[in-house]
PAGU-564110 format. One record per residue (C-alpha): x, y, z. Coordinates in steps of 0.5 Angstrom, whole numbers, plus 500, padded with zeros to 3 digits. Layout:
<rs>
R | X | Y | Z
...
</rs>
This chain:
<rs>
R | 484 | 731 | 121
R | 482 | 736 | 127
R | 476 | 741 | 126
R | 474 | 746 | 131
R | 468 | 750 | 131
R | 467 | 756 | 137
R | 462 | 761 | 138
R | 461 | 766 | 143
R | 459 | 773 | 146
R | 463 | 771 | 153
R | 470 | 775 | 152
R | 473 | 770 | 157
R | 471 | 764 | 154
R | 474 | 767 | 148
R | 480 | 769 | 152
R | 481 | 762 | 154
R | 479 | 759 | 147
R | 484 | 763 | 144
R | 489 | 761 | 149
R | 488 | 754 | 149
R | 489 | 754 | 141
R | 495 | 759 | 139
R | 499 | 761 | 145
R | 497 | 764 | 152
R | 495 | 771 | 152
R | 491 | 776 | 154
R | 484 | 779 | 151
R | 484 | 787 | 153
R | 478 | 791 | 154
R | 471 | 790 | 154
R | 467 | 793 | 148
R | 460 | 793 | 148
R | 459 | 788 | 142
R | 463 | 781 | 144
R | 461 | 776 | 139
R | 467 | 772 | 136
R | 467 | 766 | 131
R | 473 | 761 | 130
R | 473 | 755 | 125
R | 479 | 751 | 125
R | 481 | 745 | 120
R | 488 | 743 | 122
R | 492 | 737 | 120
R | 500 | 735 | 122
R | 502 | 739 | 117
R | 498 | 745 | 116
R | 493 | 749 | 121
R | 487 | 753 | 118
R | 483 | 758 | 122
R | 478 | 763 | 120
R | 476 | 768 | 125
R | 471 | 774 | 126
R | 471 | 778 | 131
R | 466 | 784 | 132
R | 469 | 788 | 136
R | 476 | 791 | 138
R | 481 | 786 | 141
R | 487 | 787 | 144
R | 492 | 782 | 145
R | 499 | 780 | 149
R | 501 | 773 | 146
R | 507 | 769 | 147
R | 511 | 766 | 142
R | 507 | 761 | 137
R | 513 | 756 | 135
R | 510 | 756 | 128
R | 510 | 760 | 122
R | 504 | 764 | 122
R | 501 | 768 | 117
R | 494 | 772 | 117
R | 490 | 773 | 111
R | 485 | 780 | 112
R | 479 | 780 | 109
R | 475 | 785 | 113
R | 477 | 790 | 119
R | 484 | 792 | 121
R | 490 | 789 | 125
R | 495 | 793 | 128
R | 502 | 790 | 131
R | 505 | 793 | 135
R | 510 | 788 | 137
R | 517 | 791 | 139
R | 514 | 798 | 139
R | 513 | 799 | 132
R | 505 | 800 | 129
R | 504 | 797 | 123
R | 497 | 797 | 121
R | 494 | 791 | 115
R | 488 | 792 | 112
R | 483 | 787 | 107
R | 487 | 784 | 102
R | 494 | 783 | 105
R | 497 | 777 | 107
R | 503 | 777 | 112
R | 507 | 774 | 117
R | 505 | 776 | 124
R | 510 | 774 | 129
R | 517 | 771 | 129
R | 516 | 764 | 131
R | 520 | 764 | 137
R | 518 | 771 | 139
R | 512 | 774 | 143
R | 507 | 779 | 140
R | 503 | 784 | 141
R | 497 | 789 | 137
R | 490 | 789 | 136
R | 484 | 787 | 131
R | 479 | 792 | 130
R | 472 | 789 | 128
R | 475 | 784 | 123
R | 474 | 778 | 119
R | 482 | 774 | 118
R | 484 | 767 | 116
R | 490 | 765 | 120
R | 495 | 759 | 117
R | 500 | 756 | 121
R | 505 | 751 | 119
R | 512 | 748 | 122
R | 518 | 753 | 121
R | 522 | 747 | 119
R | 518 | 747 | 112
R | 522 | 753 | 110
R | 528 | 748 | 110
R | 525 | 743 | 106
R | 523 | 749 | 101
R | 530 | 751 | 100
R | 534 | 745 | 101
R | 540 | 748 | 098
R | 541 | 754 | 102
R | 548 | 753 | 106
R | 545 | 757 | 112
R | 539 | 756 | 117
R | 532 | 758 | 113
R | 527 | 763 | 116
R | 523 | 769 | 115
R | 526 | 776 | 116
R | 520 | 780 | 114
R | 513 | 781 | 115
R | 510 | 784 | 109
R | 510 | 781 | 101
R | 516 | 784 | 098
R | 511 | 787 | 092
R | 504 | 787 | 091
R | 504 | 781 | 086
R | 507 | 777 | 091
R | 502 | 779 | 097
R | 496 | 775 | 091
R | 502 | 769 | 090
R | 501 | 768 | 097
R | 494 | 769 | 099
R | 493 | 765 | 093
R | 497 | 760 | 096
R | 494 | 761 | 102
R | 486 | 760 | 099
R | 489 | 753 | 096
R | 490 | 750 | 102
R | 484 | 753 | 106
R | 479 | 752 | 100
R | 482 | 745 | 097
R | 485 | 742 | 102
R | 483 | 742 | 108
R | 475 | 744 | 107
R | 475 | 737 | 104
R | 475 | 731 | 108
R | 477 | 727 | 103
R | 483 | 731 | 100
R | 485 | 733 | 108
R | 485 | 725 | 109
R | 490 | 724 | 104
R | 497 | 725 | 107
R | 500 | 726 | 100
R | 496 | 732 | 098
R | 497 | 735 | 105
R | 504 | 734 | 105
R | 505 | 737 | 098
R | 500 | 743 | 099
R | 504 | 745 | 106
R | 511 | 745 | 102
R | 507 | 749 | 097
R | 506 | 754 | 102
R | 512 | 754 | 105
R | 515 | 755 | 098
R | 510 | 761 | 097
R | 512 | 765 | 103
R | 520 | 764 | 101
R | 518 | 767 | 095
R | 513 | 773 | 098
R | 516 | 775 | 104
R | 523 | 778 | 106
R | 528 | 772 | 108
R | 535 | 769 | 109
R | 534 | 767 | 101
R | 533 | 773 | 099
R | 539 | 776 | 095
R | 543 | 769 | 095
R | 546 | 767 | 089
R | 545 | 760 | 087
R | 550 | 755 | 088
R | 549 | 749 | 082
R | 553 | 743 | 085
R | 554 | 741 | 078
R | 559 | 735 | 080
R | 553 | 730 | 082
R | 549 | 733 | 077
R | 550 | 728 | 071
R | 545 | 722 | 068
R | 547 | 717 | 073
R | 543 | 722 | 079
R | 538 | 723 | 074
R | 537 | 716 | 073
R | 537 | 715 | 080
R | 532 | 721 | 082
R | 527 | 718 | 076
R | 527 | 711 | 078
R | 526 | 714 | 085
R | 520 | 718 | 083
R | 516 | 712 | 079
R | 518 | 707 | 085
R | 514 | 713 | 090
R | 510 | 717 | 086
R | 504 | 715 | 090
R | 507 | 717 | 097
R | 508 | 725 | 100
R | 515 | 726 | 097
R | 518 | 732 | 095
R | 525 | 735 | 093
R | 529 | 732 | 099
R | 526 | 725 | 099
R | 529 | 725 | 092
R | 536 | 727 | 094
R | 537 | 723 | 100
R | 534 | 716 | 096
R | 541 | 717 | 091
R | 545 | 720 | 096
R | 546 | 728 | 093
R | 544 | 734 | 094
R | 538 | 737 | 093
R | 542 | 742 | 088
R | 545 | 737 | 084
R | 538 | 733 | 082
R | 535 | 740 | 080
R | 542 | 741 | 076
R | 540 | 734 | 073
R | 533 | 735 | 071
R | 535 | 741 | 068
R | 541 | 739 | 064
R | 538 | 733 | 061
R | 531 | 734 | 061
R | 529 | 741 | 061
R | 525 | 740 | 067
R | 525 | 740 | 074
R | 524 | 735 | 079
R | 518 | 736 | 082
R | 515 | 738 | 075
R | 517 | 731 | 073
R | 513 | 729 | 079
R | 507 | 731 | 077
R | 508 | 728 | 070
R | 509 | 722 | 073
R | 503 | 722 | 078
R | 498 | 725 | 071
R | 500 | 719 | 067
R | 498 | 714 | 073
R | 492 | 718 | 074
R | 490 | 717 | 067
R | 492 | 709 | 067
R | 487 | 709 | 073
R | 481 | 713 | 069
R | 482 | 708 | 063
R | 482 | 702 | 068
R | 476 | 704 | 072
R | 468 | 704 | 071
R | 464 | 711 | 072
R | 459 | 706 | 076
R | 464 | 705 | 081
R | 470 | 712 | 080
R | 470 | 719 | 080
R | 475 | 723 | 076
R | 475 | 727 | 083
R | 477 | 721 | 087
R | 482 | 719 | 082
R | 485 | 726 | 082
R | 485 | 726 | 089
R | 488 | 720 | 090
R | 495 | 723 | 086
R | 495 | 728 | 089
R | 491 | 733 | 084
R | 487 | 738 | 089
R | 483 | 743 | 085
R | 479 | 739 | 079
R | 480 | 745 | 075
R | 488 | 745 | 074
R | 487 | 737 | 074
R | 483 | 738 | 068
R | 487 | 743 | 064
R | 493 | 739 | 066
R | 490 | 733 | 063
R | 488 | 736 | 057
R | 494 | 739 | 055
R | 498 | 732 | 056
R | 492 | 727 | 053
R | 488 | 732 | 049
R | 482 | 729 | 053
R | 478 | 730 | 059
R | 479 | 726 | 064
R | 471 | 725 | 064
R | 470 | 722 | 057
R | 477 | 717 | 059
R | 473 | 715 | 065
R | 467 | 714 | 061
R | 470 | 710 | 055
</rs>
């Protein structure tokens, strides 16, 4: 994982840093208060930055070639890309620009989080789409959708990349990145909006289910998702979803989480509290949020993870 921290009162140094960290950009204005602070945690799958500017900063930036979500904590951001003017304030999580387009605007004495990931993850989150998947709007489709997206960003930022142990796990980071892409597709307007599901029932039989289950059982320790499960058979991802819904009443990824929870249960029973911790075992099996892991574990085994480890 890459970790970077930048703090400066020099506008030229700030412009140089931002151009290197994101994309070539020009900062406008010469404010009296020139404080800027940036913290970055980055992996190959996702980048999360926390930024704070004590002044109004106008920017003119080239394309990022990545999905870039911004979560405002204080102050405002005014997007002037393409001649429009949209103002975003505290509590909003939004798409700043299309990955292949330049963007302009201004940040006004603001603190915010920038989260970036490869646009290809959108296709992995919706592998059954008959057309290339892309986001088509900037704002969430509803207040509830905005909260969903903000929560997904906070989870990746606070429970995955902020934890060096979690950030070092390809399984955790890959799963979190796909979750973030799925949240973006759910919350923001996209080419998937209003597209009806087309279930491929022909390949969604018991044989598909058996092969998918076998693959999951053998590869639960790896960073796998719906695409990898379908490719192992091979059938369409929609066929795998149909097979699980028809024969088990659940989803492939829910079954994968169940398998990983069972593996964590086995490891907790076999481990000694003198040499292992609940957090270590939970992270090993892709559970970054300890509270959610404990709740899921109790639901499945009517006991707490710590009690299992001690007995």
